[in-house]
N, C-alpha and C positions, 0 to 999 in steps of 0.2 A: 504494500499500499504506500503510495506516494503522499508524504506530508506536505500540506500547504507551506509555501515559503513564508518565512517571517518578513516583517517590514524591512529590517536591516539586512536581509539577504537579497533583496530586489536590487538589481543593478540601477544606478542612477541614469536617467536619460541625459543626452548630450547637453540640454539646456540646463538641467538641474545641476550638472557637474561643473558648469562654468562659474568662475569667480566674478562676483559683482564688482565693477569698477566705476567709481563715481568721477566724472570728468567735469571739474568745477572751473568755469570760466568762459571766455569767449571763443567760440569755435572759428577755426580758419580751415582752408583747404589743407594746410600742413597738419594741424591737429586732428582733422577729420580722417586723414590718411593714417596717423598714428593710431587712432581708435580702431580703424579697420584691421590694421596689422596686429594689434593687441587682441582683437576679437578672434582672429585665427590662431592666436596663441593660447586660447582658453579662457579669456576674459569677456565679460558681458557688460560693455560700456553703457553707462546711463548719463546722458548729458544734463547739466545744470548751470545756472548762472551763479556767480559769486554771491549775489545778494537774493537769490531765490532757489533755495535747496528744496527738491521734491520732498513732500510729506513722508513718502515711503522711505527715503534715505534718512530722514530724521528719526523715524520710528525704529528703523533697523539699519544703523550705520553699516556701510559696506566695509569689507576687510582691506579694500584697496581704493586709494584716492589719488587722482592726478590733478594738481592745481595748474591751471592754464591761464596766466595773466593776459590781458588784451595786448594786441599789437599796437604800439604807440608811435606817434610822429617822431621821426628822428631829427627834424630841422625845427628845433624849438628853443633855441638859445635865447630868443627875446620874448618868450612867453610871459604875460602878465603874472605876477606873484599869486594873485587870486586863482587863476587858472591852474597854476602849478600846485597850489595847496588842494584844490578840488580834485585834481587828477590823482594825487597820492592818496586822498581819502577814499576815493572811489575804488582803489585797488587794495591798499593795505588793511583798511579797517574791516571790510567784508571777509578778506581772506583770514585774518586773525580770529574774528568772531566764529567763522565757519569751522575752523580747525578745532578750537576749543570746544565748541558745542558737540561736534561729531565724536570727538575723542572721549568726552565726558559720558556720552550716551552709550558707548560701545562696551565698556567694562574692562577691568584691568586683566582678565584672564583670557581675553580673545585676541588681542593684539590687532594692529592696524598698520598698514603700509602707506605712507604719504610720500609722494614724489612731486616736487615743484619743478616745473619746466620753465627755464629762463633762456634768454638769448644773450648775444654778445654784448649788449648795452650794459650788462652787469660790471664790465671792466671800466665803465666810465669814459667813454670816447667824447671827443668834442662834439658840440651841437646835438647832444642827446640828453638834455637836461632832465626832462621828465622820465624818460625811459631809463636812464642810468639811476636816478633816485629810486624809481619804483622797483626795478629789478634788484638794486642793492638792498633796498628794504625787505623785499621778500627773502633774499639770501639771509639777511640777518634773522628774519622771523623763523626761517626753517632751522637754522642752527640753534636758536634759543628753544624752539619746539623739541628739537631732538634731545635736549637735556631735560626739559620740563616733563616730556611725555614718556621717557625712557622707563620710569618705574610702572608705567601702565602697559609695557611691552609694545609700544608704539615706535616705529622707526620713521625718521623724516630724513629724506636726501634730496639732493638737487641735481638735475641734469641740465647742463648749459649747452645750447645749440650754437656752434661757431658761426661766424659771419661767412657769407658766400661771396668770394671775390668776383664771380661773374655777375652777381646781381646787385652788388654794393659798390658803385664807382669810388666811394670814399675809403673803402677798406684797404688797408695796407697790402702791398704785394710782397709776400714773403717767398723766398726761392726754397726749393727742395723740400716742399711740404707734401704730405700725403694728400690724395684726392679728397675733396670736400665730401664728408659722409652725406648720404641720402636719408630720407625719412625712415627707411626700415632700420638704419643703424641707430637712429635716435630712439626708435620704439623698442629696440633691443636693449638699449641702456635703461629705459624705463622699466621694462619687464624684469631685468636683473635686480633692481631695487625692490620690485613688488613681489619677487619670488619668496616663498616661505622659507627657503634656505638662506635668506639674507637677513634673518632675524638678529643678528649680531652686528649688522652694518648700519650705522646711523650717523647723521651729521656730516655726511660726506658730499662733496661736489664732484661730479663727473662730467668733464667737457668733452662733447663729441664734436671735434673741430678739425681733425687731421693735423693736430699740433699747432694750429695757428694761435691758440690762446694759452699755449704753455707757459708763457712768461707774463701774461696779463690778468690772470685771475686773482681775486683777493685771497689772502691767506686765512 
């Protein structure tokens, strides 16, 4: 006589076995491609805005969170101070509140992987006032969260996308560099930090740049 299978003996469906991944921020063609690549790697991306997290994510925070700040204007050296402050408030305040809220709801025994995706403006190039300040602020937040959330088994890491010399005329031309990585390489770096086996890696910055930012990243 064949005994009926228990609930925990039933294989999970493909959808059930996928890891929920909350994509928090402004979607672009680049980040959409990253999401598609991570989807093929076993994640189930759920898009959300920095200031509008879905109720389902708040009720049951996902184990993986990717923070995507908006793409900012790079020619902003003469931006009015009021606009500068508003731009920082719109990025840094929601990101800080979102991370604290989701981590507090998830529980200390469950763990969470948070990855913040930044671009080369974090190095502080000229004529990038708002972008440099916002990216630098998010880098500081991520490093602070790494220490603050570690007792809750939460890891927080940063992936920096290097500048593309072909797309950015103002980018320095450095000889003998590796090819500029494509979006799949960036997605691979994100997946590395999201992996459960990265439970002891936190507060780190990984630059996917072909070596172009090797001497320019903040310590």
